[in-house]
C-alpha positions in Angstrom: 114.4 16.3 61.5 116.7 19.2 62.1 119.9 17.2 62.0 118.6 15.6 58.7 117.8 19.0 57.1 121.3 19.8 58.2 123.2 17.3 56.7 121.0 17.7 53.4 122.2 21.3 53.4 125.9 20.4 54.3 126.2 17.8 51.6 124.9 20.5 49.0 127.4 22.8 50.4 130.0 20.1 49.2 128.6 19.3 45.8 127.1 22.7 44.8 130.3 24.7 43.6 131.2 22.0 41.6 127.5 21.7 39.8 127.2 25.5 39.4 131.2 26.0 37.8 132.2 28.2 40.8 135.4 29.5 41.2 138.4 28.2 43.5 137.7 30.3 46.4 134.2 29.3 46.5 135.2 25.7 46.2 137.4 26.1 49.4 135.0 28.1 51.1 131.9 26.0 50.3 133.8 22.8 51.3 135.3 24.0 54.4 131.9 25.0 55.8 130.2 22.0 54.4 132.6 19.9 56.4 131.5 21.8 59.5 127.9 21.7 58.9 127.9 17.8 58.1 129.9 17.4 61.6 127.1 19.4 63.1 124.5 17.5 61.9 126.0 14.2 63.2 126.7 15.4 66.6 123.9 14.2 68.8 122.8 15.7 72.0 125.1 13.5 73.9 128.4 14.6 72.3 127.4 18.7 72.1 124.8 20.6 74.3 121.7 22.0 72.6 122.6 25.7 73.5 126.2 25.0 71.9 124.7 23.5 68.7 122.5 26.6 68.5 125.5 28.9 69.0 127.7 26.9 66.3 124.3 27.1 63.9 124.3 31.1 64.3 128.0 31.2 63.8 127.5 29.2 60.5 124.6 31.5 59.1 127.3 34.3 59.7 129.8 32.8 58.0 128.0 31.7 55.1 126.2 34.9 54.9 129.4 37.1 54.9 130.9 34.3 52.5 128.2 34.8 50.2 128.5 38.5 49.9 132.2 38.6 49.8 132.0 35.9 46.8 129.7 37.7 45.1 131.7 41.0 45.8 134.9 39.2 44.3 132.9 38.6 41.2 132.0 34.6 41.7 128.3 34.8 42.0 127.7 31.6 41.6 129.7 30.5 44.4 128.2 33.5 46.5 124.8 32.3 45.7 125.5 28.5 47.0 126.8 29.9 50.4 124.1 32.1 50.6 121.3 29.6 50.0 122.9 27.2 52.3 123.1 30.4 54.8 119.2 30.9 54.4 118.4 27.1 54.9 120.5 27.3 58.2 118.7 30.6 59.5 115.3 28.6 58.3 116.5 25.8 60.4 117.2 27.9 63.5 114.2 30.0 63.3 111.9 26.9 63.1 113.6 25.1 65.8 112.9 28.1 68.2 109.1 28.6 67.1 108.5 25.1 69.1 
């Protein structure tokens, strides 16, 4: 379930900035981070240990949150919202996985 939701979040990152009319910086940041999220979603336990996947998830939360704040401060609130929402989704996935 984690991978399916992560894949959905990554695909949303790839398409989201186009849908909200974000600026060029948001397009580049969102597309780059979306590609990383999709890649992590497809990485199974045979190719990436669970601990490493959790570390990458934490790194993504930090990058998405910082990117969202940076874009909002730079004058692109729509792009910042897309990144911040994806970061919130990723953080929710991490906390729900740790609750088991």
